[in-house]
TIVOMI-346035 format. One record per residue: residue number from 1; residue in one letter; x, y, z of N, C-alpha, C, CB in turn. Coordinates in nm, 4 decimals, decimal comma. Glycine has a CB too. Example, Ala and Ser with C-alpha at 12.3 -4.5 7.8 and 13.67 -1.06 7.14 Angstrom:
BEGIN
1 A 1,3190 -0,5690 0,7800 1,2300 -0,4500 0,7800 1,3200 -0,3300 0,7800 1,1308 -0,4473 0,9046;
2 S 1,2850 -0,2250 0,7080 1,3670 -0,1060 0,7140 1,2900 0,0030 0,7870 1,4084 -0,0598 0,5725;
end
This chain:
BEGIN
1 X 12,8049 -0,1264 0,1414 12,8553 0,0088 0,2143 12,8369 0,0089 0,3505 12,7866 0,1333 0,1676;
2 X 12,9243 0,0386 0,4312 12,9015 0,0316 0,5897 12,9346 0,1715 0,6415 13,0019 -0,0854 0,6690;
3 X 12,8646 0,1802 0,7456 12,8869 0,3144 0,8241 12,9657 0,2857 0,9585 12,7387 0,3876 0,8613;
4 X 13,0693 0,3745 0,9662 13,1509 0,3594 1,1100 13,1212 0,4765 1,1965 13,3191 0,3534 1,0919;
5 X 13,1403 0,4488 1,3103 13,1154 0,5264 1,4220 13,1634 0,6741 1,3625 13,1982 0,4680 1,5608;
6 X 13,2717 0,6741 1,2908 13,3425 0,7830 1,2847 13,2483 0,9011 1,1627 13,5069 0,7274 1,2386;
7 X 13,1760 0,8286 1,1149 13,0614 0,8964 1,0218 12,9584 0,9556 1,0758 12,9984 0,8111 0,9385;
8 X 12,9249 0,8951 1,1889 12,7872 0,9213 1,2477 12,8171 1,0409 1,3785 12,7138 0,7561 1,3110;
9 X 12,7795 1,1808 1,3543 12,8137 1,2646 1,4912 12,7674 1,1987 1,6098 12,7476 1,4084 1,4954;
10 X 12,8386 1,2168 1,6983 12,8164 1,1692 1,8328 12,6992 1,2173 1,9180 12,9285 1,1971 1,9018;
11 X 12,6442 1,3424 1,8571 12,5192 1,3737 1,9211 12,3982 1,3055 1,8506 12,5011 1,5248 1,9238;
12 X 12,4126 1,2359 1,7460 12,3047 1,1817 1,6814 12,3100 1,0344 1,7604 12,3209 1,1828 1,5077;
13 X 12,4280 0,9664 1,7808 12,4293 0,8456 1,8410 12,3571 0,8556 1,9852 12,5740 0,7980 1,8479;
14 X 12,3914 0,9837 2,0453 12,3540 1,0047 2,1739 12,1724 1,0286 2,1867 12,4473 1,1370 2,2229;
15 X 12,1637 1,0858 2,0633 11,9964 1,1090 2,0593 11,9372 0,9768 2,0276 11,9408 1,2230 1,9374;
16 X 11,9714 0,8953 1,9576 11,9110 0,7698 1,9157 11,8996 0,6794 2,0240 11,9841 0,7064 1,8099;
17 X 12,0201 0,6398 2,1120 12,0308 0,5983 2,2130 11,9387 0,6286 2,3177 12,1297 0,6192 2,2341;
18 X 11,9156 0,7578 2,3454 11,8390 0,8063 2,4481 11,6606 0,7710 2,4102 11,8816 0,9768 2,4607;
19 X 11,6571 0,7791 2,2647 11,5165 0,7576 2,2352 11,4788 0,6158 2,2277 11,4805 0,8216 2,1110;
20 X 11,5587 0,5410 2,1929 11,5505 0,3781 2,2030 11,5209 0,3540 2,3341 11,6848 0,2941 2,1647;
21 X 11,6073 0,3822 2,4269 11,5876 0,3665 2,5689 11,4540 0,4034 2,6301 11,6848 0,4412 2,6329;
22 X 11,4210 0,5226 2,5877 11,2631 0,5738 2,6417 11,1707 0,4761 2,5944 11,2067 0,7282 2,5804;
23 X 11,1839 0,4302 2,4662 11,0766 0,3527 2,4055 11,0633 0,2075 2,4592 11,0985 0,3490 2,2571;
24 X 11,2096 0,1674 2,5070 11,2102 0,0338 2,5451 11,1502 0,0210 2,7075 11,3666 -0,0213 2,5256;
25 X 11,1772 0,1552 2,7824 11,1373 0,1452 2,9038 10,9758 0,1710 2,9142 11,2209 0,2373 2,9825;
26 X 10,9189 0,2535 2,8290 10,7961 0,2681 2,8074 10,6898 0,1476 2,7895 10,8005 0,3408 2,7094;
27 X 10,7548 0,0803 2,7012 10,6999 -0,0781 2,6625 10,6989 -0,1721 2,7581 10,7787 -0,1480 2,5598;
28 X 10,8052 -0,1432 2,8398 10,8532 -0,2455 2,9524 10,7638 -0,2142 3,0677 11,0181 -0,2298 2,9985;
29 X 10,7455 -0,0977 3,0866 10,6309 -0,0441 3,2064 10,4985 -0,1013 3,1963 10,6005 0,1163 3,2004;
30 X 10,4650 -0,0660 3,0361 10,3236 -0,1208 3,0004 10,2868 -0,2470 2,9811 10,2833 -0,0755 2,8984;
31 X 10,3874 -0,3287 2,9734 10,3789 -0,4895 2,9371 10,3382 -0,5454 3,0481 10,5120 -0,5646 2,8917;
32 X 10,2483 -0,6663 3,0623 10,1911 -0,7192 3,1698 10,3220 -0,7807 3,2282 10,0674 -0,8176 3,1385;
33 X 10,2903 -0,7749 3,3832 10,3934 -0,8074 3,4681 10,4065 -0,9645 3,4748 10,3684 -0,7434 3,6047;
34 X 10,3647 -1,0486 3,3799 10,3793 -1,1811 3,3804 10,5215 -1,2349 3,3838 10,3133 -1,2274 3,2737;
35 X 10,5740 -1,3348 3,4404 10,6971 -1,3672 3,4643 10,7120 -1,4798 3,3681 10,7251 -1,3958 3,6078;
36 X 10,6225 -1,5438 3,3090 10,6205 -1,6438 3,2003 10,5048 -1,6361 3,1584 10,6527 -1,7776 3,2288;
37 X 10,4527 -1,5781 3,0522 10,3277 -1,5960 2,9837 10,2604 -1,7042 2,9508 10,3328 -1,5507 2,8908;
38 X 10,3567 -1,8020 2,9180 10,3412 -1,9439 2,8464 10,3127 -2,0531 2,9394 10,4703 -1,9858 2,7691;
39 X 10,3342 -2,0085 3,0703 10,3183 -2,0978 3,1598 10,1491 -2,1251 3,1790 10,3965 -2,0473 3,2857;
40 X 10,1066 -2,2564 3,2189 9,9759 -2,2721 3,1963 9,8989 -2,2550 3,3225 9,9525 -2,3964 3,1353;
41 X 9,9451 -2,2261 3,4138 9,8639 -2,1919 3,5422 9,8743 -2,0672 3,5796 9,8980 -2,2653 3,6558;
42 X 9,7957 -1,9678 3,6427 9,8122 -1,8612 3,7056 9,7370 -1,8548 3,8408 9,7807 -1,7635 3,6208;
43 X 9,7823 -1,7871 3,9236 9,7222 -1,7281 4,0551 9,6250 -1,6398 3,9924 9,8299 -1,6460 4,1613;
44 X 9,5482 -1,6023 4,0987 9,4274 -1,5015 4,0698 9,4889 -1,3662 4,0088 9,3386 -1,4640 4,2178;
45 X 9,5663 -1,2977 4,0647 9,6511 -1,1771 4,0235 9,7070 -1,1885 3,8857 9,7686 -1,1571 4,1195;
46 X 9,8040 -1,2906 3,8441 9,8065 -1,2992 3,7283 9,7416 -1,3663 3,6078 9,8822 -1,3133 3,7318;
47 X 9,6114 -1,4004 3,6708 9,5102 -1,4234 3,5730 9,4574 -1,3109 3,5219 9,4103 -1,4972 3,6186;
48 X 9,4305 -1,2184 3,6321 9,3841 -1,0840 3,6298 9,4620 -0,9834 3,5012 9,4150 -1,0263 3,7863;
49 X 9,5958 -1,0091 3,5467 9,6817 -0,9405 3,4477 9,6810 -0,9765 3,3148 9,8049 -0,9489 3,4810;
50 X 9,6926 -1,1535 3,3062 9,6623 -1,1893 3,1677 9,5488 -1,1556 3,0937 9,6638 -1,3062 3,1587;
51 X 9,4128 -1,1357 3,1520 9,3271 -1,0979 3,0925 9,3038 -0,9373 3,0700 9,2404 -1,1600 3,1459;
52 X 9,3829 -0,8521 3,1537 9,3846 -0,7184 3,1183 9,3025 -0,6577 3,2117 9,3446 -0,6914 2,9832;
53 X 9,2435 -0,7356 3,3060 9,1405 -0,6516 3,4119 9,2141 -0,6364 3,5412 8,9883 -0,7353 3,4473;
54 X 9,1445 -0,5523 3,6126 9,1663 -0,5309 3,7609 9,1285 -0,6537 3,8586 9,0808 -0,4073 3,8033;
55 X 9,2047 -0,6696 3,9859 9,1785 -0,8064 4,0449 9,0167 -0,7890 4,0921 9,2946 -0,8451 4,1846;
56 X 8,9598 -0,6738 4,1327 8,8245 -0,6762 4,1575 8,7242 -0,7048 4,0408 8,7961 -0,5555 4,2136;
57 X 8,7659 -0,6445 3,9168 8,6923 -0,7185 3,8254 8,7004 -0,8305 3,8096 8,6989 -0,6888 3,7303;
58 X 8,8126 -0,9119 3,8057 8,8117 -1,0646 3,7813 8,7680 -1,1357 3,8975 8,9484 -1,1198 3,7433;
59 X 8,7525 -1,0709 4,0125 8,6862 -1,1544 4,1359 8,5253 -1,1604 4,0801 8,7041 -1,0614 4,3122;
60 X 8,4738 -1,0352 4,0467 8,3347 -1,0222 3,9995 8,3035 -1,1426 3,8924 8,3139 -0,8716 3,9307;
61 X 8,3939 -1,1390 3,8055 8,3684 -1,2474 3,6872 8,3833 -1,3845 3,7310 8,4681 -1,2311 3,5666;
62 X 8,4692 -1,3981 3,8186 8,4702 -1,5492 3,9103 8,3548 -1,5971 3,9278 8,5230 -1,5472 4,0548;
63 X 8,2790 -1,4946 4,0237 8,1587 -1,5166 4,0815 8,0354 -1,5150 3,9889 8,1457 -1,4234 4,1814;
64 X 8,0334 -1,4458 3,9063 7,9329 -1,4201 3,8106 7,9268 -1,5021 3,7012 7,9412 -1,3003 3,7665;
65 X 8,0414 -1,5417 3,6491 8,0503 -1,6337 3,5326 8,0978 -1,7760 3,5642 8,1432 -1,5750 3,4313;
66 X 8,1282 -1,8011 3,6863 8,1809 -1,9423 3,7155 8,3014 -1,9913 3,6722 8,1017 -2,0298 3,6714;
67 X 8,3879 -1,8770 3,6845 8,5080 -1,9200 3,5928 8,5860 -2,0318 3,6540 8,6091 -1,7995 3,5663;
68 X 8,5942 -2,1601 3,6040 8,6723 -2,2807 3,6410 8,8261 -2,2314 3,6972 8,6836 -2,3835 3,5013;
69 X 8,8697 -2,3145 3,8211 9,0012 -2,3112 3,8569 9,0200 -2,4711 3,9189 9,0311 -2,1792 3,9665;
70 X 9,1500 -2,4554 3,9453 9,1690 -2,5934 4,0133 9,2447 -2,5551 4,1546 9,2677 -2,7069 3,9106;
71 X 9,2013 -2,6303 4,2337 9,2492 -2,6111 4,3809 9,3148 -2,7417 4,4650 9,1194 -2,5625 4,4628;
72 X 9,4301 -2,6925 4,5007 9,5178 -2,8156 4,5471 9,5597 -2,7559 4,6968 9,6685 -2,8526 4,4320;
73 X 9,5455 -2,8237 4,7987 9,5230 -2,7520 4,9243 9,4979 -2,6154 4,9479 9,6140 -2,7698 4,9903;
74 X 9,3912 -2,5858 4,8849 9,3527 -2,4432 4,9168 9,4338 -2,3361 4,8239 9,3841 -2,4144 5,0765;
75 X 9,5024 -2,4080 4,7287 9,5781 -2,2852 4,6411 9,5024 -2,3199 4,5052 9,7768 -2,2953 4,6259;
76 X 9,4486 -2,1646 4,4699 9,3677 -2,2022 4,3553 9,4617 -2,1358 4,2067 9,1940 -2,1266 4,3813;
77 X 9,4512 -2,2103 4,1355 9,5176 -2,1974 4,0042 9,4164 -2,1846 3,9011 9,6079 -2,3143 3,9729;
78 X 9,4169 -2,0723 3,7886 9,3436 -2,0633 3,6781 9,4305 -2,1041 3,5414 9,2884 -1,9218 3,6763;
79 X 9,3628 -2,2086 3,4908 9,4176 -2,2505 3,3665 9,4152 -2,1557 3,2470 9,3521 -2,3653 3,3308;
80 X 9,5273 -2,1556 3,1881 9,5420 -2,0190 3,0873 9,4471 -2,0679 2,9468 9,7421 -1,9826 3,0347;
81 X 9,4144 -2,2179 2,9449 9,3480 -2,2512 2,8238 9,1774 -2,2091 2,8883 9,3853 -2,4382 2,7697;
82 X 9,1654 -2,2348 2,9977 9,0093 -2,2026 3,0559 8,9597 -2,0485 3,0499 9,0008 -2,2454 3,2231;
83 X 9,0784 -1,9382 3,0650 9,0848 -1,8126 3,0640 9,0351 -1,7684 2,9135 9,2251 -1,7711 3,1068;
84 X 9,1383 -1,8545 2,8071 9,1244 -1,8212 2,6820 8,9730 -1,8550 2,6289 9,2334 -1,8900 2,6075;
85 X 8,9434 -1,9627 2,6608 8,7963 -2,0147 2,6346 8,6881 -1,9300 2,6883 8,7746 -2,1527 2,6961;
86 X 8,7228 -1,8816 2,8011 8,5985 -1,8038 2,8579 8,6093 -1,6707 2,7685 8,6066 -1,7705 3,0398;
87 X 8,7199 -1,5922 2,7435 8,7016 -1,4888 2,6452 8,6710 -1,5089 2,5281 8,7899 -1,4242 2,6321;
88 X 8,7069 -1,6274 2,4591 8,6264 -1,6809 2,3382 8,4683 -1,6590 2,3321 8,6488 -1,8318 2,3324;
89 X 8,4213 -1,7249 2,4553 8,2834 -1,7330 2,4527 8,1910 -1,5970 2,4708 8,2538 -1,8270 2,5551;
90 X 8,2789 -1,4945 2,5340 8,2167 -1,3580 2,5326 8,2548 -1,2601 2,4118 8,2560 -1,2892 2,6629;
91 X 8,3130 -1,3139 2,3158 8,3571 -1,2493 2,2139 8,2391 -1,1760 2,1429 8,4292 -1,3405 2,1311;
92 X 8,2430 -1,0610 2,1044 8,1577 -0,9822 2,0285 8,1941 -0,9054 1,9074 8,1113 -0,9026 2,1058;
93 X 8,1095 -0,9357 1,8028 8,1471 -0,8821 1,6509 8,1122 -0,7363 1,6703 8,0522 -0,9572 1,5114;
94 X 8,1496 -0,6588 1,6101 8,1400 -0,5306 1,5795 8,0509 -0,5067 1,4581 8,2691 -0,4798 1,5626;
95 X 7,9438 -0,4244 1,4682 7,8686 -0,4147 1,3549 7,8786 -0,2705 1,2730 7,7299 -0,4447 1,3986;
end
């Protein structure tokens, strides 16, 4: 059994479309702004976004926890695997 457009009131289709569009736009706005989250190296801003913290917080963590980075001609890049490892080291279990 299939439903055709003639069987669904146009108001229902319009409401569904508006609702779905609103959900999509909300999710898109809240999603991390990474162009390719699978990419292995991040600049400082994208590393902070990947970790879900602000740039100033990430800068403090770099200094405090000596987070490793690769530097080529003064360009710093943070390895995704190193960031994941850093987060695993600081994992706490709820009691």
